[in-house]
N, C-alpha and C positions, 0 to 999 in steps of 0.2 A: 191406370192404375199403380202401373209402373214407374211412371215417371213422380207417381206423387209417393212413391218410396222410395226413390233414389232420390228428391231432394230433401224429404223430411233426412236421411241417413246425414245429405251432405250439412246441413244446417245443423243435426248434433254433431257432427266431425269438429264445425267450426264452433262451436259452443264447447265441447270436451279441451281443443284447439287452448279457445282465450283461458278459458280454467287454470288451465295448466302453466299459460304464461304468467299468469295471475297471482300464481302458486311461488310459483319460481322466482318472482321478483322477487327483489329485500325490501324491508320494510323501511319504511322512510324512520332514519335517525338523529338528532343532533351530531354533530361533531366537532370532537376538541384537537386541534393541533398544538402539538407541545415542542419546545426547542429544540429537544434532540432527535425530531423527526420522528416522532409518535404520533398515530391518530387512534382517537378511544372515541368508540360510537355508542350511542343512550340515549336518556334523555336528561338532560340538564334540570336539577331539581332547586340551585339555588345557589348565591355566591355571596358570600360577605365574609368580614376580618379578610379579605383577602383570599379565602378559601372557595373551589369553587367543586362541589357536590354533582356527579353525575352518577343515575341510575342504572344501571347495564345487566346483561340478564346473562351474563359470564363472570361474575366478579360482585354483584351485589351492588352498595355504594360505593362508589371512589369519591377518595378527596386531592383537589386537584393542585398546589400552589398555582393560583392567580397569575403571581407575575411570571411563570413561565408559559404562559397560553401567548402561541403567537397570534395564534387566527380561530373562529369556531363558526361552524353553520346551525341555523335551530331551522324545525321544521312544522315546531306547535310555538303557539303564543307565549313571549317570554314580555316578565315587567323589568323596566331595564331602569334603574338611577342613577342620575348624572349630578353634579356638584352645581347649583344653583337651578334646577331643573325640579320640576314636577315629576311624578312616577308615570312615564310611558310605554303600552302596550304595545308592541312588536310584534310581526308575523314575517316569517320567512325571510330570516334577513344575512346578511353576513360580512362578519369584521376581516378585513384583510389583515396581510402582517403591517402595512405601514397604516394601519387605523382605520381606511374607508371601511364607511358603515353603508349599504345597501340595502332597503326597505323592497322586496320586490314589488308587494300588495302595495305601495304607495309611487312605487316607478319613480322613486326620486334616491339622492346619494349626499351624505357629509364627513367630513373629515374627523373623525374622533377617535382620538387612542385607547389605548383599549384600557390605561393605567386611568383613564378619568371614570371608568363604571366603579361606583362604589359600590354596587350591589345589582342581586338578580333576583327577582321572584322573591324579594323579601318581605316577610309578614310588613304591616305598615303598624304596628306594635309591638314586643316584644319585651320580655324579661327575664333578667339573668342572676342571682345572687347565693347568697349562703345564710343557713339559718345553723347555728353549733349551740350545743347545752354542754355543761361540764359541773365537778361538782366532788365530792367528799364528805363524811361522816365517820367520826372514832370516835371511840368509850370505853373507860378503861381509868389507867393511870391519867389520861386526859382528854378531856372533849374538846372537841371541834366541829367545826362545819365549815363546811363552803359549798356555793353554788357560784354559776355566773353563765351568760348567758349571752349571745349575740343576734343581729340578724341586721345582714346589709343585700340591699336589692338594688337594682339598676333597671329603669323602667327605660327603652328606647320608643321614637318617632322619628320620621322625616325630621331630623337639623337637629333634633334637642335628647335629651338625655337627662333623666333624671334620678339624683343618687338617694337612698333614704338607708339610716344606720341607728340602728337602738342597740344598747351595752347595757348589760345589768350586773353587778359583781356584790356577793355580799361574803363574809368571811366571818366567824365568830369561834372563839379559844377560852373553855373554861371560863364561860360564862359571857365575857369581854369581847365587844364587836371589833374585830380586826380591819374589816373593810364594809364598807354599805358605798357604793359609787353609783351613778349612773350618764347615761349621755344618750340625746338623742339629737340628730341633725337630717337636714334638707338638701343637697343640693340642686342646683338648675343648672344647665349649660345649651347655649345656642349656637351650634357652630355656624360662624359666618363663611368658613370655607373650610378645608376637608380637613384640615388640622385646629385652628384655629377656633375658639368658643370664647363666650361671653360668659361668666359664672356670676349667677347670686346664689347666697347661701344665707343659712339658718341655724342656730345651736343651741343647743337647750344642755345645761351639765348640773348635778348637786355631788357633793361628796361629805357627807358626814365625818370624815377625818381630818379632813383639812378645815374643816367649819364652814365651808361651805355651802349658803343655804340653795343659792340659786345662780349661776352666773349666763346670763342671754345674750346672744353675739345675732348680729346681724352683716350683711357687708357685700363685695361687689369687686371684680376684677376681671380681667382677662388669662384664659388658662392656652394650652397647648397641646396638642395629644399627639407625641409621638412615634408611638405604636399602638395599634389595638389590634392584635392578631389571635388568631386561638391559640400560639405556645407565648405569648408578651404583650404584654400592657403598660404604658409607660404614660405618664401627661403631669404636668405643672401648674399649676397655676400663681398668680398674685395678685393684690389689691387691696382696697381699704374695707378697716371694718369699725363697728361701732360695738362698744363693749358693755354690757349692764353687771356689777358684780355686786353683790350682797353677803357679808359673811354673819357669822354670832357674833363676834368681837371686834368688829369695827365697822367703821363707817361704810356706808355703799358708797362704788367706786361706780362713774362712770367715763368711758375715757373714748377717742379715737386711737385705732390701731393700724400698724401695717399686719398682712399677713398673708403667710405663700400657704401650698401646701402639695403635695406629691404620692401618687400613686401607682406603686411599679408591684404587677404582678408574674413570674415567668413559670413557664412549665418543665422540668429536669427531666420530666419524661411525660409525654403526653397523656394526660387522663389518668393519670399514674402518682406524680408526684411536684406539687407546685409550691414554690416559692415565693411571700412575698413582704412589701414594706409599705406602709401608709405613713407616711408624717405629716405636722398641722401645728405651724408658728405663730407665736402673736407679738408684737412689742409694741406694748403698752402705754400711752404716750402718757397720760396723765398718770400714772398711776406705779411715780417712780420709774419711769420707764421698764417696767418689768417688762421680763422676757419668757413665754411660756412654749412649751414645747411638747407635743405628741407625739409618740410613735408607738406603732402594733409592726410587728413582724414577726415569723412565725413560717413553720412549716402543713401544709393541708395535704395527707396521703387516703389517697381512694381506697377503701378497703370493700366494696362489690356495688358496682355501679354507681348511683350517685351519692354512697353515704361514704363519708369522708372520718378519719381521726383527725386532728386538728391538737398542733403545738404550739403556743403563741408569748412573746415576752413583750408588755408593756411597761413603757417609760413614760412618768409625766415627772415634768422640771418645771417651777414658777419660781423663778430667783426675789418672787417679792410676794411670801406665801403670808396667809394670818399671821397674828403674834402664838409661840407658841409654835410652832409647826415646821417639821422640816421642808425643805425644797425638793426633793424628790421624792417620788412614790414607785415600786416595781412591782412588779406583778406575773406570776409565770402561771400557765392558766394552760390546763391541758383540757379537752373534750370531743365529742362524738359532734357529727353535724351533717345536714343536707345540700348538695350544691342544684341549681334549677342552671338547665341549660338551655 
């Protein structure tokens, strides 16, 4: 009996010792090593647009510039995207300072620079964009009305980007219409590399004051993505288009056209103040070599979470307008909106 009691006591002591060692052992965590020698631990949530999100129990979510990362280790399955590859789920791997990838589960290694990683744990389908409205109404010595709305949405999938835009403006002063125009466009970008993409697009435009019943445009070209980070976006594309115009007071026009497009956004104060400039130009070869240029630029100020105040200046130029119409139209737009992130 005494021997059985001593054996049970010894087993109990060993169990307690193992439990104490298990509780004292540090929890497995992903590790991030940055250029200045710091080591951060936590769980890798995702990396997109050169920004790594790490969930920690000491500081919540931490954002790390991907270009500052020298190496990292992951102890949980992660989904990594390389240029020209489909998504691969890797487990327990290490990226060394020289870009050495070690997949312990498969027991193999390949040399891959960290700069070649385009995303980690990125959703296969994402959406971002803005929706805004504005307007005013006055009565008394003058009666004016104005309304404007705009929606710009961007859909992302592997190697593909779809940009959808819609705009509508209406103005009235003393029962006379001063503005009524609308635009709808669809652009598809297919990335053949990390920065070069093929663009196809279609656009519809109407403007009562320009006597434009309908202008339809389709085209294609090449583009280059200079930047696409949380703070700066800059892309440029150029190519050929086919334009079909129908004015109230002139014959229909069908013409090939040279076309370029530029899109730039920059955060002056991250998540607070953003400036933007978008332009699109056309050279209509069979329409008197008409030169058309549309530019939207302005300032977006976040007022609460995803809600923002918008100030925008729009310029439209057509060197060959309909008879009796001016070459330029300008609009100053104020409004509020919501940003999808």
